[in-house]
DRENDO-1510 file (C-alpha; in Angstrom, 1 decimal, always signed):
<recs>
REC; n; res; u; v; w
REC; 1; MET; -43.2; +51.3; +111.9 .
REC; 2; THR; -46.2; +50.2; +113.9 .
REC; 3; ALA; -46.7; +50.6; +117.7 .
REC; 4; SER; -46.1; +46.8; +118.0 .
REC; 5; THR; -42.6; +47.0; +116.4 .
REC; 6; PRO; -40.1; +46.2; +119.2 .
REC; 7; ALA; -37.6; +48.9; +120.0 .
REC; 8; LEU; -33.9; +48.5; +119.0 .
REC; 9; ARG; -31.7; +48.0; +122.1 .
REC; 10; ILE; -28.4; +49.8; +122.1 .
REC; 11; LEU; -25.8; +48.9; +124.7 .
REC; 12; VAL; -23.7; +52.0; +125.6 .
REC; 13; TYR; -20.5; +51.3; +127.6 .
REC; 14; SER; -18.3; +53.9; +129.3 .
REC; 15; ASP; -17.0; +54.3; +132.8 .
REC; 16; ASN; -17.8; +58.0; +132.3 .
REC; 17; VAL; -21.5; +58.8; +132.8 .
REC; 18; GLN; -21.1; +62.0; +130.7 .
REC; 19; THR; -19.9; +60.0; +127.7 .
REC; 20; ARG; -22.8; +57.6; +128.0 .
REC; 21; ASP; -25.2; +60.6; +128.1 .
REC; 22; GLU; -23.5; +62.2; +125.1 .
REC; 23; VAL; -24.0; +59.0; +123.1 .
REC; 24; MET; -27.7; +58.7; +124.0 .
REC; 25; GLN; -28.4; +62.3; +123.4 .
REC; 26; ALA; -26.6; +62.2; +120.0 .
REC; 27; LEU; -28.8; +59.3; +118.9 .
REC; 28; GLY; -32.0; +60.3; +120.5 .
REC; 29; LYS; -35.2; +58.1; +120.8 .
REC; 30; ARG; -35.7; +57.6; +117.1 .
REC; 31; LEU; -32.7; +57.6; +114.7 .
REC; 32; HIS; -34.7; +57.4; +111.5 .
REC; 33; PRO; -38.4; +57.1; +110.6 .
REC; 34; ASP; -37.8; +53.7; +108.9 .
REC; 35; LEU; -36.4; +52.2; +112.1 .
REC; 36; PRO; -38.0; +51.3; +115.4 .
REC; 37; ALA; -37.5; +53.5; +118.4 .
REC; 38; LEU; -34.2; +53.2; +120.3 .
REC; 39; THR; -33.8; +52.0; +123.9 .
REC; 40; TYR; -30.6; +52.0; +125.8 .
REC; 41; VAL; -28.8; +49.7; +128.1 .
REC; 42; GLU; -26.2; +51.7; +130.0 .
REC; 43; VAL; -23.2; +49.8; +131.3 .
REC; 44; ALA; -20.2; +51.2; +133.3 .
REC; 45; THR; -17.9; +48.2; +133.7 .
REC; 46; GLY; -16.3; +45.7; +131.3 .
REC; 47; PRO; -17.6; +42.6; +133.0 .
REC; 48; MET; -21.1; +43.9; +132.9 .
REC; 49; VAL; -20.8; +44.5; +129.1 .
REC; 50; VAL; -19.8; +40.8; +128.6 .
REC; 51; ARG; -22.7; +39.7; +130.8 .
REC; 52; ARG; -25.3; +41.8; +129.0 .
REC; 53; MET; -24.1; +40.8; +125.6 .
REC; 54; ASP; -24.1; +37.1; +126.7 .
REC; 55; GLU; -27.7; +37.5; +127.7 .
REC; 56; GLY; -28.6; +38.6; +124.1 .
REC; 57; GLY; -31.2; +41.0; +122.9 .
REC; 58; ILE; -28.8; +43.8; +122.0 .
REC; 59; ASP; -29.0; +45.1; +118.5 .
REC; 60; LEU; -25.8; +47.2; +118.5 .
REC; 61; ALA; -23.1; +48.1; +121.1 .
REC; 62; ILE; -21.2; +51.3; +121.4 .
REC; 63; LEU; -18.1; +50.8; +123.5 .
REC; 64; ASP; -15.8; +53.6; +124.8 .
REC; 65; GLY; -12.2; +52.8; +123.8 .
REC; 66; GLU; -11.0; +55.3; +126.4 .
REC; 67; ALA; -12.9; +53.7; +129.3 .
REC; 68; THR; -10.8; +52.5; +132.2 .
REC; 69; PRO; -9.7; +50.0; +133.5 .
REC; 70; THR; -11.2; +48.0; +130.6 .
REC; 71; GLY; -11.2; +49.8; +127.2 .
REC; 72; GLY; -13.9; +49.2; +124.7 .
REC; 73; MET; -11.5; +48.0; +122.0 .
REC; 74; GLY; -10.4; +45.0; +124.1 .
REC; 75; ILE; -14.0; +44.2; +125.0 .
REC; 76; ALA; -15.0; +44.4; +121.3 .
REC; 77; LYS; -12.3; +41.9; +120.4 .
REC; 78; GLN; -13.3; +39.6; +123.2 .
REC; 79; LEU; -17.0; +39.8; +122.2 .
REC; 80; LYS; -16.2; +39.1; +118.5 .
REC; 81; ASP; -14.0; +36.1; +119.5 .
REC; 82; GLU; -16.4; +34.6; +122.0 .
REC; 83; LEU; -20.0; +35.3; +120.8 .
REC; 84; GLU; -21.3; +33.0; +118.1 .
REC; 85; THR; -23.6; +35.8; +116.9 .
REC; 86; CYS; -22.3; +39.3; +117.9 .
REC; 87; PRO; -24.3; +42.4; +117.0 .
REC; 88; PRO; -22.5; +45.3; +115.3 .
REC; 89; ILE; -20.1; +47.2; +117.5 .
REC; 90; VAL; -19.0; +50.9; +117.3 .
REC; 91; VAL; -15.9; +51.8; +119.2 .
REC; 92; LEU; -15.4; +55.4; +120.4 .
REC; 93; THR; -11.7; +56.3; +119.9 .
REC; 94; GLY; -9.6; +58.9; +121.6 .
REC; 95; ARG; -8.8; +60.6; +118.2 .
REC; 96; PRO; -9.4; +60.0; +114.5 .
REC; 97; ASP; -6.0; +58.5; +114.0 .
REC; 98; ASP; -6.9; +55.6; +116.3 .
REC; 99; ALA; -9.3; +54.1; +113.8 .
REC; 100; TRP; -6.6; +51.6; +112.7 .
REC; 101; LEU; -6.4; +50.3; +116.2 .
REC; 102; ALA; -10.2; +49.9; +116.3 .
REC; 103; SER; -10.0; +47.7; +113.2 .
REC; 104; TRP; -7.9; +45.2; +115.3 .
REC; 105; SER; -10.8; +44.9; +117.7 .
REC; 106; ARG; -13.0; +43.7; +114.8 .
REC; 107; ALA; -15.5; +46.5; +115.5 .
REC; 108; GLU; -17.6; +47.4; +112.5 .
REC; 109; ALA; -17.0; +51.1; +113.0 .
REC; 110; ALA; -15.0; +53.7; +114.9 .
REC; 111; VAL; -16.1; +57.2; +115.9 .
REC; 112; PRO; -13.7; +59.6; +117.5 .
REC; 113; HIS; -14.1; +61.7; +120.6 .
REC; 114; PRO; -15.4; +64.4; +121.0 .
REC; 115; ILE; -18.7; +62.8; +119.8 .
REC; 116; ASP; -20.1; +64.5; +116.7 .
REC; 117; PRO; -23.9; +63.7; +116.8 .
REC; 118; ILE; -24.1; +63.6; +113.0 .
REC; 119; VAL; -21.2; +61.3; +112.5 .
REC; 120; LEU; -22.3; +58.9; +115.3 .
REC; 121; GLY; -25.9; +59.0; +114.0 .
REC; 122; GLN; -24.9; +58.2; +110.4 .
REC; 123; THR; -22.5; +55.5; +111.5 .
REC; 124; VAL; -25.1; +53.8; +113.7 .
REC; 125; LEU; -27.9; +54.2; +111.1 .
REC; 126; GLY; -25.6; +52.5; +108.5 .
REC; 127; LEU; -25.0; +49.5; +110.8 .
REC; 128; LEU; -28.6; +49.1; +111.8 .
REC; 129; ARG; -29.8; +49.2; +108.2 .
REC; 130; ALA; -27.0; +46.8; +106.9 .
REC; 131; PRO; -28.4; +43.4; +106.0 .
REC; 132; ALA; -27.5; +40.7; +108.5 .
REC; 133; LEU; -24.7; +38.4; +107.3 .
</recs>
């Protein structure tokens, strides 16, 4: 990657600042040498997620399914239904058994709490490397 390669923008949504920090620390500034650097757009409310995604320029979104009052799974479903071109979405679930519910949201992937940096990193890397449909 050259210095002129634009950074990938990752939207991170949770009402919990600690969860947002855990996600950003797990992924770091550069996920893989073959990919551009990562930058983050932190969002704490559901309406702001929709607004930022409507504005465009987001390469991947990570939405906390346990956020309140608006959970990430409902937001993921809304985004997939409303955006003509929606970037990949990862939903953070309360437990591994909730992955089936995350599939309803049409998110491309689900990662359970507590956040495992290796699992989250591999999941995000796979989505960022996947060819656009």
